[in-house]
Steps between C-alpha positions, in 0.01 A plus 500: 500500500148584381388852408171630639305826471308669783247752372439743784838425653521814713153459648466325834423155360734515204787631713482210744448251217812626324700463821373144551592413142854631541538302821401185311752559225294649219611786277238771545382789286260746667270722297306774677350841456712799600601638738705248697390519867857486632854462368682171529194284564685178425858600577514295820438171319772264389496313172420653162390866526138576417462674165271794574298639210245779504209495259128450445398174334178661378701751297748252350476398139459132418866487404616665821288262706635198312858616555433544871358148533740316270725252676304506825409172667221659704301819541355626828212740439469721810339806341156654463227673700330385819161570654613812685449689174148642453473558123229642280206265457495229385793387713530173309609697192778670693629180661474314170727755335735520799535128574355267239616646171866560599524153656367335185738695279806416712401133535446470125835662424672282761365183345609609152863550604520173694451601865425179689343624827271794580398595856208740539444695823123495548248553777327282754177676399507263202512205738195617691326607185496131416424375851227754580309571178223676692739793558486591133877507471471322165214712370447854630837586658754619247822432688461128582322442168803627312745320728329176399515607136867589538574146616306343215661698218845423639418128513362506146813669370719242668305185409723238342823699512549703818403411856297780662429514873310756711559601860171606658642744750335608829609769750878541472725660760858611465726784399755614246732799464348823375131409516233561759328171588155485342328466838538873571132560424404259779725681744360836393143380545563390857697815581219720370221314681393639833341254738415150385673351196231290337603181320319202358518150639668333203859402431745469214794288396830677564862441396834679504649640184785251529245218486357650181850490352543137609163413351581673172833325454344174619225536239761552230701198611222258599162640395271344244354677200162642595588493871307742718681531830317682782773538761461558875704469818292690758127547554480871582178648634421862423467548874854379562644718225335811641599410854863483386467842339341643815776359719773644278327840498481493878125453508306259719432182307155492658413787266459235228137391490357226280173593334245275324452509125153649540652809662738554208285436192289820498808723490664285234187521288506879527869511403433284194215730393717810546787343309272414210355853500853633456552276197740273685486134600697300752662187366313323778175666601516604863191300589660184361830586669316529832341159452845360418652652815230342712637155408813295558671558166786262577648202320678190626877568506579130459354493149776721358785518749653164415444530127659843475757469779361778718678519836290574807573841656382714788248698295368690800851628575528617140167682532624680810829591332317634194269718707794633702682591180198694373471697822876572506500618137205727566686661787827544308 
């Protein structure tokens, strides 16, 4: 039985990854920041119990980090900051410190103690930063810039000794005990909007959290060093997502109105100016985010499903269930 470590094991992605690993017969250690969202997170699983540790990898000494990693076959890195954070300008500095530097340090330490496989949980903004260079995701937008850098430093640290793979993750739906699903802000926006709910005409790749777990374990078992896996199982339009939210809130789905990019850009430009005046910077400038959301930011599921062993699911049903859970938790 192989030992593996999940960094971020009580977050949504790490939690489901740990469960998938136990189901496949691995011995799992979970490291996460306190507090634990709920007691007995893994008590319902058979097999070896998950070893649950609390701690911050950024505060560990080199010796403590080496001891944590020693004897592990693989490391799953499901930690860091995402683009919802609006840090002090320049945002690239914040995301570099939050995502790139800790990843490089852990990957380097993992290689030194003989870890064989390293799975990084990344972002599909890196995928489209490469496909759509005109968006400036590789130049002027700090979040995708540093996600690309995060991948590269991990690959460099692994070269020749440790296979490193990245999951480029899109919209993810699902639940876990003790945590509010991250889509609450979308629900709140629709609930607070009187009259028409304006959305853009674009779409996004979407998966369930269980599919992320399958992809992560599949990358460990079958992925190639340097692999960049942009996963998808459902092309979700922003219109459809907001229609689902309206329906679950008891609103008429006809309230959702698609607006052209030209109608959105002036407001986004003003928001970017105001954010800069406050000394802050979005990881993705709102103008560039609006251009992104005007497009079909979707990838071909067939490219990664077979390689990683992702099982097709009813993603729309998972979206509905996630939105219902948010509404129920807000009422409780």
